[in-house]
Structure formats: C-alpha cells, structure tokens
N, C-alpha and C positions, 0 to 999 in steps of 0.2 A: 503493500501499499503507500501508494506516496502522499505529501504535505506538499501542497504551492500555497507561499503567500506571496500577495500581489497591487500593488499600490494602484490604487482606482483612481478614477472621479466619477461613480458612480455615489448619487446626493441621497436618494430615498427609498425607500422600503420598497414603492411600485419598482422601479427601474429593478431595482436589485430580484426582484421577483421574476420579472420577465425577464431577466439574464442569468438566472438558477433555471428556469425554466426550459430555457434554451441551448442551456449546456447540460443538464439531465438527458436534453432529447439523443444528445452527441457524444456524450463518457460517461463511462462508468462511473457515477460521485456517489461518495457512503456519506457526506455533509459537507457544506458549504454555507460560509458564514459571512455576516458583513459587523464592521464595527466603523457605524456612521458616524462617530462621536472623533475616532482620530480625523486627526489633518490630511491624512494617507487614504482614508476610505478603504482598513484593507479588508479584505476577501481573501478566506483562508478555503480551501480545499482540499478535502481529503479522499482519495476516490483510488480505480485499479486504472492497472495502466494507460497512464494520462502521462499526456508530454507537457511541458512546461509552455515552451513555442507553440502549441496547438490550441492554449486554452488560452494564451496572451492572447495569441492570434484572433481568436472565435470571439472574445468578448472586443477586441480593436472593431471588428466585422459590425458589432452588433449597436457600434457608435459612440463608446466609451475609450478610452484613455487607460491604459494599463500595461503594466511591467512588472516584471520579479521586487521581489525585495528576498533580501540575505534571511538568510534562517536565525 
C-alpha cells in the first residue's frame, strides 16, 4: 500500500468530493482525506498500485494545482 501526500488548491469540500469520486473511478484508493485548514490544502491518499505522477496528473486534469510533498 502506498501513501501519497499532495499539495493542492482544492478550497472546499464540494470540490474535494468531486475529485475524490473521480479518483475512486480510476484508482484503487482505500482512504483519501484533505486538510482544508492547512495553507497547502494537503490531500493524503492511501491505496494500492497508485503512482504519484498519475494521481498528480489526474488532479491537474480536473483543473486543480497539485504537487507531491515530501513525507
């Protein structure tokens, strides 16, 4: 199982729900959370067979900024 920690510009729970649902359709995600209070709007994703570059690319294709943060 992999854990990704991503910096985003997702600003509200509705946008996060949309992103989460779209990611669930494409990846084997066990858990996905966001900290909307954090200045980096940190998204944490735990799943099987997920590649950071693929997930970052997906989130960017949904219209949001996204980059990997170090563990």
